[in-house]
C-alpha positions as CSV (number, residue, x, y, z in Angstrom):
1,X,85.4,92.5,113.6
2,X,83.6,90.4,111.0
3,X,81.5,92.2,108.4
4,X,78.6,90.7,106.8
5,X,76.2,92.2,104.3
6,X,73.1,93.4,106.0
7,X,74.9,93.4,109.4
8,X,73.5,96.8,110.1
9,X,70.2,95.2,110.9
10,X,71.5,93.0,113.7
11,X,69.4,93.2,116.8
12,X,72.1,92.0,119.2
13,X,74.4,94.3,120.9
14,X,78.2,93.9,121.2
15,X,80.5,94.4,124.1
16,X,84.1,95.7,124.3
17,X,86.0,95.3,127.5
18,X,88.6,97.9,128.3
19,X,91.3,96.8,130.7
20,X,93.9,98.9,132.5
21,X,96.7,96.4,133.2
22,X,99.6,96.8,135.6
23,X,103.1,95.4,135.3
24,X,102.4,92.2,137.3
25,X,99.3,91.3,135.1
26,X,101.7,90.1,132.4
27,X,103.4,86.8,132.3
28,X,107.2,86.9,132.2
29,X,108.9,86.0,128.9
30,X,109.5,82.4,128.5
31,X,106.7,81.3,130.8
32,X,104.4,78.7,129.2
33,X,100.7,79.6,129.3
34,X,99.8,76.5,131.2
35,X,102.3,77.2,133.9
36,X,100.7,80.4,135.2
37,X,99.0,80.4,138.6
38,X,96.7,83.3,138.1
39,X,94.8,84.9,135.3
40,X,97.4,86.8,133.3
41,X,98.3,88.2,129.9
42,X,101.0,87.3,127.4
43,X,102.2,88.0,123.9
44,X,102.8,84.7,122.1
45,X,106.3,83.8,121.0
46,X,105.0,82.3,117.8
47,X,103.6,85.2,115.8
48,X,101.9,85.1,112.5
49,X,101.1,88.1,110.3
50,X,97.6,88.4,111.6
51,X,98.7,88.6,115.3
52,X,101.5,91.0,114.4
53,X,99.0,93.4,112.6
54,X,96.4,93.1,115.4
55,X,99.1,93.6,118.0
56,X,97.7,90.5,119.7
57,X,97.9,89.8,123.4
58,X,96.2,86.8,124.9
59,X,94.8,86.0,128.3
60,X,95.4,82.8,130.2
61,X,92.7,82.1,132.8
62,X,93.2,80.4,136.1
63,X,91.3,77.2,136.5
64,X,89.5,76.7,139.8
65,X,89.3,73.0,140.6
66,X,86.9,73.8,143.4
67,X,84.4,75.4,141.1
68,X,85.4,73.3,138.1
69,X,85.6,76.3,135.8
70,X,88.0,79.0,134.5
71,X,87.9,82.5,136.0
72,X,86.6,85.3,133.9
73,X,88.2,88.7,133.8
74,X,85.2,90.4,135.3
75,X,85.3,88.0,138.3
76,X,89.0,88.3,139.2
77,X,89.1,90.3,142.4
78,X,92.5,91.8,141.6
79,X,91.1,93.3,138.4
80,X,88.1,94.9,140.1
81,X,87.8,98.6,139.1
82,X,90.2,98.2,136.2
83,X,87.8,96.7,133.7
84,X,85.2,98.7,131.9
85,X,82.4,97.1,129.8
86,X,81.3,99.2,126.9
87,X,78.0,98.2,125.3
88,X,77.7,98.8,121.6
89,X,74.1,98.7,120.3
90,X,73.6,96.6,117.2
91,X,72.1,99.6,115.4
92,X,75.5,101.3,115.7
93,X,77.5,98.6,114.0
94,X,77.3,99.9,110.5
95,X,78.3,103.5,111.3
96,X,81.1,102.2,113.6
97,X,82.5,100.0,110.8
98,X,82.4,103.0,108.4
99,X,84.3,105.2,110.9
100,X,86.8,102.4,111.6
101,X,87.3,101.9,107.8
102,X,88.0,105.7,107.4
103,X,91.0,105.3,109.7
104,X,92.2,102.1,108.0
105,X,90.8,99.4,110.3
106,X,88.8,96.9,108.3
107,X,88.8,93.2,107.4
108,X,91.5,93.7,104.8
109,X,94.0,95.3,107.3
110,X,93.1,93.2,110.3
111,X,93.0,89.9,108.5
112,X,95.8,90.1,105.9
113,X,94.8,87.1,103.8
114,X,92.5,86.3,100.9
115,X,89.6,85.7,103.3
116,X,90.0,89.1,104.9
117,X,90.3,90.8,101.6
118,X,87.2,89.0,100.3
119,X,85.1,90.0,103.4
120,X,86.3,93.6,103.0
121,X,85.4,93.7,99.3
122,X,82.0,92.1,100.0
123,X,81.3,94.7,102.6
124,X,82.3,97.6,100.3
125,X,80.1,96.3,97.5
126,X,77.1,94.8,99.3
127,X,76.7,96.4,102.7
128,X,74.0,98.8,103.4
129,X,75.1,102.4,104.1
130,X,75.2,103.3,107.8
131,X,72.1,104.6,109.4
132,X,72.9,108.3,110.0
133,X,70.5,108.5,112.9
134,X,72.2,105.5,114.7
């Protein structure tokens, strides 16, 4: 979630994917990401402060030599019916950021470094107020 002054005027929409994983969708501890045979999820063993605060998980995608490309989550047959795609209109970004900030989710808390703090302060000082109608 990157804030920029005037971001409320973005015409593009955003997308959030919601996935309901099952136990076998996760890689076993100690397995290296390049050793998995199917698209799977893992929590990295080398954590930094940002990943810890974001409770980061990563996906490793199966590579199809036949198609010469990596699989996408939406195309994995085993995940069909377990992934929802939520479209967020660009006009809603500003009010959504304000709502998230009210519950403590912002650049300063998600990116605990000088850059995250700077982006957060820039947003607080220069961003337009949210469009109440959006």
